[in-house]
N, C-alpha and C positions, 0 to 999 in steps of 0.2 A: 835335302838327302831324298832320294827316290825308294830306298828299301822299305820293305813291309814293317819294320819297326816304328817308322815314323806315321805308318798309315793305320795302325790298330788303335781299337779303343782306348787300351791303357796310354798310347802316346798322346792321346788328347787329354786323358785325365791327367797326367804327369806334365804337361807342357811340352812336349817334343812334338807334338803335331806341327807341321809347316816349317820346320827348321830346314835352312837351303845348303848347308855345308857342314864340314866337321868343326869348324870354329863355332857356330851357333850352335850345333849339337852338344860340345862342350860345355858351352855358357848354360844351356839350358840343364845339363845334367849337373853342372855345379850349383845352380838354383834349387833343384831337386834335393841334392845332398843337403844344402843349409836348411831347406824346409825339413828334411828328415831329422835334422839334429834339434829342431824345436819341438818336433812331435813326441809323444809318450812312447818310450821304449818298450818293443815287445819282441820276444824272441820268435825269428821266422826261420832261421836255421838251425840244423844241429851242428855241433861242435864239429864233426868232421866236414860238412857240407861249407862251413864257414871257413875252416882251414883250406880246404880245396880251392874255393874261391880266392880267398888271399893269395894262394900260390899262384893261381893263374893271372890275377889282376898284377901281382909283381913281376911275373915274366913278361908281361905285354908292356909295363911301364919301361923294362930295360931296353926293349927294343929301339925307342926314340926317345930318350930323357927329357927332350926339351918339347916334345910335342905336348899339345893341350891335353888330348884325350889321355896321354900318357902319365902327364903330371896328375890327372885326376884319378887313374887307376892307382898310382903310388899311393896318393893320399888316402883312397879307399883301402887298400891293403893294410896300410899302416894303421888304420882305424880297426879293421878285422883282426889283426895280430894284438893290438892293444886289449881289446876285449875279450881275446882269447888268453891273454896273459903271455903270449910270447914274446 
């Protein structure tokens, strides 16, 4: 991928640097999510921010339910909703 997301220092820090296409990006994000499940939980978003993020992820997931990034978005939206008690 050639956009700035894969070239920033955070991309390197979280293993997103050097991905070549959406499939590799989805795999890298999936690994990052798995890593996040193992790390100690810390609140990083307000409830309103988390709800808004879940809504946006859910809408994105519905655009192409079979797409890898869309499935990841659906999974993340589900986890956010679950944490929110929705």
